[in-house]
C-alpha positions in Angstrom: 0.3 0.0 -0.6 3.0 2.4 0.5 4.3 1.8 -2.9 0.4 3.0 -4.5 0.5 5.9 -2.0 4.1 7.1 -3.0 3.1 6.6 -6.7 -0.8 9.0 -6.0 1.2 11.6 -4.4 3.4 12.9 -7.6 -0.1 13.0 -9.5 -2.0 14.2 -6.7 0.7 17.5 -6.1 0.3 18.1 -10.1 -3.8 17.6 -10.4 -3.2 20.3 -7.3 -0.6 22.7 -9.2 -2.4 23.1 -12.6 -5.4 23.3 -10.6 -4.6 26.3 -8.9 -3.3 28.7 -12.1 -4.8 31.6 -12.5 -7.7 31.3 -16.1 -9.0 35.1 -15.5 -11.6 34.9 -18.3 -13.6 37.6 -19.3 -16.4 37.4 -21.7 -15.3 39.8 -25.1 -17.4 42.3 -26.8 -19.8 41.4 -29.8 -17.8 42.5 -32.7 -18.5 43.0 -36.4 -16.4 42.6 -40.1 -14.3 45.4 -40.9 -15.8 47.2 -44.0 -13.8 49.4 -46.0 -15.4 51.9 -47.8 -14.4 52.4 -51.3 -13.5 56.4 -52.2 -16.7 58.2 -53.5 -16.9 58.9 -57.4 -19.9 59.0 -60.1 -20.7 58.9 -62.9 -23.7 59.7 -65.3 -26.7 57.8 -65.1 -26.9 57.4 -69.3 -29.7 55.6 -70.5 -31.9 56.6 -73.3 -34.9 57.0 -70.4 -36.9 60.2 -69.2 -34.7 60.7 -66.0 -31.0 61.8 -65.4 -28.6 60.9 -62.2 -25.8 60.9 -60.6 -24.5 57.8 -58.8 -21.4 56.1 -57.4 -19.3 53.7 -59.5 -18.3 51.1 -57.0 -22.4 50.3 -57.9 -23.8 48.7 -61.2 -26.7 49.9 -62.5 -28.8 46.7 -64.1 -31.6 46.7 -65.5 -35.1 44.4 -63.3 -35.3 41.8 -64.3 -37.9 40.6 -61.9 -41.6 39.0 -63.4 -43.6 42.9 -63.1 -40.5 45.2 -64.0 -41.2 47.5 -66.3 -39.4 49.1 -69.2 -37.9 51.5 -67.2 -37.2 50.2 -63.7 -33.9 49.3 -62.5 -31.4 48.3 -59.6 -28.2 50.3 -58.3 -26.0 47.3 -57.2 -23.5 47.8 -54.4 -22.7 44.3 -54.5 -19.5 44.9 -52.0 -22.5 45.3 -49.6 -24.9 42.5 -51.2 -27.9 45.7 -50.9 -29.9 47.0 -53.7 -31.0 50.4 -54.2 -34.5 49.7 -56.5 -35.5 52.2 -58.9 -39.1 52.1 -60.6 -40.7 54.6 -62.7 -43.6 55.5 -64.3 -45.8 57.9 -66.6 -48.6 59.6 -64.8 -51.7 60.1 -66.5 -53.8 62.6 -64.3 -54.1 63.5 -60.5 -56.1 60.6 -59.1 -52.8 58.5 -60.7 -50.5 60.6 -59.1 -51.9 61.4 -55.6 -52.5 56.8 -55.5 -48.5 56.3 -56.3 -47.8 59.0 -53.2 -50.9 57.1 -50.7 -48.4 54.2 -52.0 -45.4 54.9 -51.6 -46.3 56.3 -48.0 -47.4 52.9 -47.2 -45.1 50.7 -48.3 -42.3 53.1 -46.0 -44.9 52.7 -42.9 -45.8 49.0 -43.6 -41.6 48.3 -41.6 -43.9 50.7 -38.7 -43.6 46.9 -36.5 -39.9 46.8 -36.3 -38.9 50.1 -37.1 -37.7 52.8 -34.4 -38.3 55.6 -35.9 -39.6 56.6 -39.4 -37.8 60.3 -40.1 -39.6 62.4 -43.9 -37.7 64.4 -45.2 -39.3 66.5 -48.1 -37.6 67.1 -51.2 -37.6 70.2 -53.2 -36.1 71.5 -55.6 -38.2 73.7 -58.4 -35.2 74.4 -59.7 -35.0 71.1 -61.7 -39.2 71.0 -61.2 -37.8 68.0 -58.3 -40.4 67.5 -55.5 -40.5 64.2 -53.6 -40.6 62.6 -49.8 -37.4 60.8 -48.0 -37.8 58.5 -45.3 -35.7 57.0 -43.6 -36.2 54.3 -41.0 -35.0 53.0 -38.4 -34.0 49.4 -36.4 -34.5 45.8 -37.6 -36.3 46.6 -40.8 -36.1 45.3 -44.6 -35.7 48.3 -45.8 -33.5 51.8 -44.5 -34.4 54.4 -47.0 -37.7 55.5 -49.0 -38.1 58.1 -51.5 -40.2 59.3 -54.3 -39.7 61.7 -56.9 -42.5 63.7 -58.8 -42.9 66.7 -61.3 -45.8 66.7 -59.9 -47.7 66.3 -63.4 -45.9 63.7 -65.4 -43.1 61.9 -64.0 -43.1 59.6 -61.2 -39.4 57.9 -59.6 -39.7 55.7 -56.2 -36.2 55.1 -54.6 -36.3 51.9 -52.2 -32.6 50.4 -50.3 -32.9 46.3 -49.5 -30.3 44.4 -48.1 -30.0 40.5 -48.6 -29.1 39.7 -45.3 -31.3 39.4 -41.4 -31.9 42.9 -41.0 -30.2 43.6 -37.8 -29.3 47.1 -38.0 -26.6 47.6 -35.8 -24.2 46.0 -38.1 -26.0 47.4 -41.3 -26.5 50.8 -39.8 -22.4 52.3 -41.5 -23.5 50.9 -44.3 -26.9 52.8 -44.6 -25.1 55.9 -44.2 -22.3 55.6 -46.4 -25.0 54.8 -48.8 -26.5 57.8 -47.8 -24.7 60.3 -48.8 -24.9 57.6 -52.5 -28.6 58.1 -52.4 -28.8 62.4 -50.8 -26.0 62.4 -53.9 -28.3 61.2 -56.5 -31.4 63.0 -55.3 -30.1 66.6 -56.1 -28.6 65.6 -59.2 -31.9 64.2 -60.4 -33.1 66.0 -63.2 -36.5 65.3 -65.5 -35.8 65.2 -69.1 -38.1 66.5 -70.7 
């Protein structure tokens, strides 16, 4: 029995020495991927359509190929951020149709009220270019962070909506949304009707 005890003593001592080491563990804060933003450069959108604007060169303009897409519908694809600014255009035939489109834009923006922490509205008013509209900045874990419409109030209606192909987590996409909002502001500020 003494031999067994002598053999066990070093193992027990080794166990206690290993157990007494300082194992300070503190949880690390949540982190997100580092986002490298490209430099801001803009190009003119020049296609045979009734409108013109400037868009960022790091985004690709693509014809909308969805099932219900119409002739002058485009997507501004932010490939690096996995996001799209859906751009739709309609000819307006009368005041009733115009009022209906403006109400639809409001409904589509406020459809996000359930998950939104705030929806801010800003009037768009560029009378020198006959460009008017409303800009909706939607905060929170919503599918769309920015929506807007532009019109000349008589025959043109243009709508934009920003979506990401990711599950909405506002904290993680907030820097990207802030970056893209500058591009949307440039698009709106440079927007003109061709006729």
